A tleap script that builds the chain and sets N, CA, C and O, in Angstrom:
source leaprc.protein.ff14SB
mol = sequence {
  NMET LYS ILE LYS GLU ILE ARG GLU MET SER
  VAL SER GLU LEU ASP GLU GLN VAL TYR LEU
  LEU LYS GLU GLN LEU PHE HIE LEU ARG ALA
  LYS GLN ALA THR GLY GLN LEU THR ASN GLY
  LYS GLU ILE THR ILE VAL ARG LYS ASN ILE
  ALA ARG VAL PHE THR VAL LEU ARG GLU ARG
  GLU LEU GLY ILE CLYS
}
set mol.1.N position { 7.617 4.319 -2.133 }
set mol.1.CA position { 6.727 4.153 -1.628 }
set mol.1.C position { 5.982 2.659 -2.069 }
set mol.1.O position { 5.858 2.314 -3.244 }
set mol.2.N position { 5.606 2.006 -1.131 }
set mol.2.CA position { 5.187 0.811 -1.543 }
set mol.2.C position { 3.203 0.438 -1.643 }
set mol.2.O position { 2.399 0.847 -0.804 }
set mol.3.N position { 3.030 0.032 -2.235 }
set mol.3.CA position { 1.770 -0.294 -2.883 }
set mol.3.C position { 0.681 -0.510 -1.305 }
set mol.3.O position { -0.368 0.127 -1.208 }
set mol.4.N position { 1.062 -1.298 -0.403 }
set mol.4.CA position { 0.464 -1.444 1.022 }
set mol.4.C position { 0.095 -0.142 1.773 }
set mol.4.O position { -0.808 0.107 2.572 }
set mol.5.N position { 1.312 0.765 1.138 }
set mol.5.CA position { 1.255 2.397 2.049 }
set mol.5.C position { 0.036 2.846 1.496 }
set mol.5.O position { -0.891 3.224 2.214 }
set mol.6.N position { -0.032 2.823 0.021 }
set mol.6.CA position { -1.007 3.645 -0.761 }
set mol.6.C position { -2.271 3.246 -0.386 }
set mol.6.O position { -3.113 4.065 -0.016 }
set mol.7.N position { -2.536 1.741 -0.468 }
set mol.7.CA position { -3.776 1.745 -0.094 }
set mol.7.C position { -4.393 1.617 1.239 }
set mol.7.O position { -5.547 1.257 1.469 }
set mol.8.N position { -3.353 2.003 2.212 }
set mol.8.CA position { -4.269 2.291 3.447 }
set mol.8.C position { -4.613 4.022 3.284 }
set mol.8.O position { -5.605 4.418 3.896 }
set mol.9.N position { -3.985 4.825 2.649 }
set mol.9.CA position { -4.442 6.329 2.530 }
set mol.9.C position { -6.061 6.530 1.963 }
set mol.9.O position { -6.530 5.741 1.142 }
set mol.10.N position { -6.757 7.555 2.446 }
set mol.10.CA position { -7.681 7.865 2.092 }
set mol.10.C position { -7.977 8.190 0.467 }
set mol.10.O position { -7.046 7.845 -0.261 }
set mol.11.N position { -8.772 8.613 -0.002 }
set mol.11.CA position { -8.887 9.235 -1.420 }
set mol.11.C position { -8.437 10.823 -1.311 }
set mol.11.O position { -7.814 11.367 -2.223 }
set mol.12.N position { -8.721 11.332 -0.404 }
set mol.12.CA position { -8.523 12.761 -0.763 }
set mol.12.C position { -6.612 12.993 -0.565 }
set mol.12.O position { -5.926 13.848 -1.125 }
set mol.13.N position { -6.105 11.801 0.514 }
set mol.13.CA position { -4.908 12.066 0.505 }
set mol.13.C position { -4.031 11.203 -0.387 }
set mol.13.O position { -2.803 11.229 -0.316 }
set mol.14.N position { -4.833 10.305 -1.375 }
set mol.14.CA position { -4.266 9.969 -2.347 }
set mol.14.C position { -4.367 11.449 -3.673 }
set mol.14.O position { -3.388 11.659 -4.389 }
set mol.15.N position { -5.190 12.006 -3.756 }
set mol.15.CA position { -5.287 12.757 -4.354 }
set mol.15.C position { -4.177 13.792 -4.229 }
set mol.15.O position { -3.605 14.144 -5.260 }
set mol.16.N position { -3.774 14.382 -2.889 }
set mol.16.CA position { -2.789 15.118 -2.627 }
set mol.16.C position { -1.734 14.707 -2.764 }
set mol.16.O position { -0.768 15.434 -2.991 }
set mol.17.N position { -1.656 13.022 -2.621 }
set mol.17.CA position { -0.327 12.593 -3.160 }
set mol.17.C position { 0.253 12.361 -4.527 }
set mol.17.O position { 1.414 12.131 -4.866 }
set mol.18.N position { -1.151 12.511 -5.411 }
set mol.18.CA position { -0.789 12.731 -7.127 }
set mol.18.C position { -0.242 13.663 -7.247 }
set mol.18.O position { 0.888 13.600 -7.730 }
set mol.19.N position { -0.826 15.005 -6.842 }
set mol.19.CA position { -0.403 16.244 -6.717 }
set mol.19.C position { 1.357 16.558 -6.382 }
set mol.19.O position { 2.282 17.062 -7.019 }
set mol.20.N position { 1.231 16.097 -5.353 }
set mol.20.CA position { 2.855 16.457 -4.961 }
set mol.20.C position { 3.692 15.581 -5.835 }
set mol.20.O position { 4.591 16.169 -6.436 }
set mol.21.N position { 3.576 14.251 -6.037 }
set mol.21.CA position { 4.317 13.540 -7.216 }
set mol.21.C position { 4.341 14.460 -8.290 }
set mol.21.O position { 5.518 14.748 -8.507 }
set mol.22.N position { 3.643 15.000 -8.995 }
set mol.22.CA position { 3.610 15.387 -10.290 }
set mol.22.C position { 4.505 16.620 -10.011 }
set mol.22.O position { 5.269 16.900 -10.934 }
set mol.23.N position { 4.566 17.575 -8.681 }
set mol.23.CA position { 5.064 18.458 -8.406 }
set mol.23.C position { 6.720 18.206 -8.585 }
set mol.23.O position { 7.467 18.963 -9.206 }
set mol.24.N position { 7.110 16.996 -7.915 }
set mol.24.CA position { 7.996 16.482 -7.967 }
set mol.24.C position { 8.471 16.179 -9.162 }
set mol.24.O position { 9.467 16.767 -9.583 }
set mol.25.N position { 7.858 15.248 -9.871 }
set mol.25.CA position { 8.282 14.864 -11.198 }
set mol.25.C position { 8.942 16.399 -12.201 }
set mol.25.O position { 9.993 16.488 -12.835 }
set mol.26.N position { 7.865 17.412 -12.003 }
set mol.26.CA position { 7.936 18.831 -12.727 }
set mol.26.C position { 9.394 19.271 -12.360 }
set mol.26.O position { 10.090 19.844 -13.198 }
set mol.27.N position { 9.832 19.008 -11.144 }
set mol.27.CA position { 11.008 19.932 -10.436 }
set mol.27.C position { 12.345 18.757 -11.041 }
set mol.27.O position { 13.470 19.164 -11.329 }
set mol.28.N position { 11.983 17.484 -11.129 }
set mol.28.CA position { 13.032 16.617 -11.575 }
set mol.28.C position { 13.507 16.489 -13.035 }
set mol.28.O position { 14.615 16.166 -13.462 }
set mol.29.N position { 12.176 16.885 -13.806 }
set mol.29.CA position { 12.755 17.042 -15.149 }
set mol.29.C position { 13.255 18.404 -15.363 }
set mol.29.O position { 13.899 18.516 -16.406 }
set mol.30.N position { 13.106 19.726 -14.492 }
set mol.30.CA position { 13.364 20.827 -14.753 }
set mol.30.C position { 15.005 21.009 -14.619 }
set mol.30.O position { 15.765 21.797 -15.181 }
set mol.31.N position { 15.279 19.809 -13.505 }
set mol.31.CA position { 16.934 19.688 -13.371 }
set mol.31.C position { 17.485 18.760 -14.491 }
set mol.31.O position { 18.371 19.150 -15.252 }
set mol.32.N position { 16.979 17.623 -14.563 }
set mol.32.CA position { 17.563 16.814 -15.839 }
set mol.32.C position { 17.929 17.568 -17.239 }
set mol.32.O position { 18.773 17.114 -18.011 }
set mol.33.N position { 17.055 19.008 -17.529 }
set mol.33.CA position { 16.905 19.852 -18.763 }
set mol.33.C position { 18.108 20.476 -18.666 }
set mol.33.O position { 18.869 20.469 -19.634 }
set mol.34.N position { 18.487 21.180 -17.333 }
set mol.34.CA position { 19.405 21.764 -16.638 }
set mol.34.C position { 20.912 20.963 -16.526 }
set mol.34.O position { 21.980 21.553 -16.360 }
set mol.35.N position { 20.809 20.016 -16.609 }
set mol.35.CA position { 21.956 19.415 -16.550 }
set mol.35.C position { 22.496 19.049 -15.005 }
set mol.35.O position { 23.646 18.711 -14.725 }
set mol.36.N position { 21.397 19.199 -14.094 }
set mol.36.CA position { 21.887 19.484 -12.325 }
set mol.36.C position { 21.096 17.927 -12.186 }
set mol.36.O position { 21.170 17.785 -10.966 }
set mol.37.N position { 20.638 17.119 -12.520 }
set mol.37.CA position { 20.284 15.785 -12.230 }
set mol.37.C position { 21.300 14.598 -12.118 }
set mol.37.O position { 21.875 14.321 -13.170 }
set mol.38.N position { 21.558 13.989 -11.218 }
set mol.38.CA position { 22.615 13.433 -11.074 }
set mol.38.C position { 22.333 11.818 -11.339 }
set mol.38.O position { 23.053 11.072 -12.003 }
set mol.39.N position { 21.026 11.446 -10.609 }
set mol.39.CA position { 20.482 10.423 -10.670 }
set mol.39.C position { 19.173 10.344 -11.443 }
set mol.39.O position { 18.219 10.891 -10.890 }
set mol.40.N position { 18.937 9.733 -12.686 }
set mol.40.CA position { 18.136 9.770 -13.323 }
set mol.40.C position { 17.083 8.711 -13.347 }
set mol.40.O position { 16.128 8.657 -14.122 }
set mol.41.N position { 17.378 7.906 -12.422 }
set mol.41.CA position { 16.453 6.727 -11.965 }
set mol.41.C position { 15.452 7.085 -11.030 }
set mol.41.O position { 14.719 6.255 -10.490 }
set mol.42.N position { 15.389 8.832 -10.742 }
set mol.42.CA position { 14.587 9.276 -9.293 }
set mol.42.C position { 13.082 9.831 -10.443 }
set mol.42.O position { 11.974 10.247 -10.105 }
set mol.43.N position { 13.652 9.609 -11.804 }
set mol.43.CA position { 12.233 10.360 -12.534 }
set mol.43.C position { 11.547 8.718 -12.856 }
set mol.43.O position { 10.354 8.476 -13.045 }
set mol.44.N position { 12.242 8.112 -12.851 }
set mol.44.CA position { 11.515 6.684 -13.076 }
set mol.44.C position { 10.482 5.921 -11.869 }
set mol.44.O position { 9.417 5.322 -12.025 }
set mol.45.N position { 11.184 6.182 -10.764 }
set mol.45.CA position { 10.716 6.052 -9.488 }
set mol.45.C position { 9.324 6.836 -9.046 }
set mol.45.O position { 8.328 6.406 -8.463 }
set mol.46.N position { 9.547 7.749 -9.398 }
set mol.46.CA position { 8.299 8.956 -9.144 }
set mol.46.C position { 7.083 8.807 -9.977 }
set mol.46.O position { 5.933 9.047 -9.611 }
set mol.47.N position { 7.493 8.353 -11.225 }
set mol.47.CA position { 6.354 7.932 -12.404 }
set mol.47.C position { 5.673 6.638 -11.929 }
set mol.47.O position { 4.455 6.517 -11.796 }
set mol.48.N position { 6.592 5.682 -11.686 }
set mol.48.CA position { 6.272 4.590 -11.024 }
set mol.48.C position { 5.231 4.469 -10.051 }
set mol.48.O position { 4.322 3.639 -10.037 }
set mol.49.N position { 5.544 5.705 -8.963 }
set mol.49.CA position { 4.429 5.695 -7.881 }
set mol.49.C position { 3.632 6.610 -8.140 }
set mol.49.O position { 2.879 6.767 -7.179 }
set mol.50.N position { 3.367 7.449 -9.142 }
set mol.50.CA position { 2.289 8.000 -9.489 }
set mol.50.C position { 1.213 6.820 -10.031 }
set mol.50.O position { 0.072 6.623 -9.613 }
set mol.51.N position { 1.821 6.210 -10.926 }
set mol.51.CA position { 0.815 4.990 -11.988 }
set mol.51.C position { 0.509 4.125 -10.458 }
set mol.51.O position { -0.687 3.991 -10.201 }
set mol.52.N position { 1.416 3.589 -9.531 }
set mol.52.CA position { 0.484 3.006 -8.566 }
set mol.52.C position { -0.365 4.022 -7.744 }
set mol.52.O position { -1.062 3.216 -7.129 }
set mol.53.N position { -0.679 4.960 -7.419 }
set mol.53.CA position { -1.428 5.806 -6.761 }
set mol.53.C position { -2.862 5.969 -7.706 }
set mol.53.O position { -3.932 6.150 -7.126 }
set mol.54.N position { -2.806 5.903 -8.939 }
set mol.54.CA position { -3.713 5.923 -9.959 }
set mol.54.C position { -4.473 4.759 -9.963 }
set mol.54.O position { -5.703 4.722 -9.929 }
set mol.55.N position { -3.522 3.566 -10.016 }
set mol.55.CA position { -4.296 1.976 -9.903 }
set mol.55.C position { -5.103 2.262 -8.545 }
set mol.55.O position { -6.279 1.908 -8.626 }
set mol.56.N position { -4.797 2.723 -7.538 }
set mol.56.CA position { -5.487 2.450 -6.464 }
set mol.56.C position { -6.718 3.192 -6.435 }
set mol.56.O position { -7.804 2.742 -6.068 }
set mol.57.N position { -6.462 4.461 -6.880 }
set mol.57.CA position { -7.856 5.329 -7.111 }
set mol.57.C position { -8.982 4.788 -8.085 }
set mol.57.O position { -10.199 4.975 -8.087 }
set mol.58.N position { -8.068 3.981 -8.993 }
set mol.58.CA position { -8.999 3.100 -10.223 }
set mol.58.C position { -9.703 2.054 -9.617 }
set mol.58.O position { -10.897 1.944 -9.895 }
set mol.59.N position { -9.196 1.284 -8.859 }
set mol.59.CA position { -9.387 -0.089 -8.149 }
set mol.59.C position { -10.761 0.681 -7.207 }
set mol.59.O position { -11.902 0.244 -7.353 }
set mol.60.N position { -10.557 1.494 -6.547 }
set mol.60.CA position { -11.518 2.170 -5.441 }
set mol.60.C position { -13.034 2.677 -6.429 }
set mol.60.O position { -14.118 2.533 -5.864 }
set mol.61.N position { -13.016 3.166 -7.660 }
set mol.61.CA position { -13.583 3.578 -8.366 }
set mol.61.C position { -14.654 2.448 -8.709 }
set mol.61.O position { -15.879 2.525 -8.614 }
set mol.62.N position { -13.658 1.087 -9.249 }
set mol.62.CA position { -14.367 0.109 -9.499 }
set mol.62.C position { -14.998 -1.102 -8.464 }
set mol.62.O position { -15.391 -2.256 -8.634 }
set mol.63.N position { -14.850 -0.044 -7.127 }
set mol.63.CA position { -14.824 -1.219 -6.344 }
set mol.63.C position { -14.490 -2.634 -6.302 }
set mol.63.O position { -15.312 -3.521 -6.068 }
set mol.64.N position { -12.986 -2.852 -6.589 }
set mol.64.CA position { -12.508 -4.159 -6.290 }
set mol.64.C position { -11.818 -3.671 -5.516 }
set mol.64.O position { -11.266 -2.570 -5.508 }
set mol.65.N position { -11.820 -4.847 -4.512 }
set mol.65.CA position { -10.975 -4.902 -3.148 }
set mol.65.C position { -10.607 -3.834 -2.670 }
set mol.65.O position { -9.956 -3.817 -1.626 }
savepdb mol mol.pdb
quit
């Protein structure tokens, strides 16, 4: 997910996206714990996407561009 796509979303869509990403992260961690995760990089990608969404939410809260 690119930052440009995230900035085009509304606040409610961003909240929903955070929920979905955290749910996905939970499932990936469960897979990792059971040894079923083949690509560990997926966890890093999801965590970075969560951080991007939170960054955009914070920017909007502070009124930055």
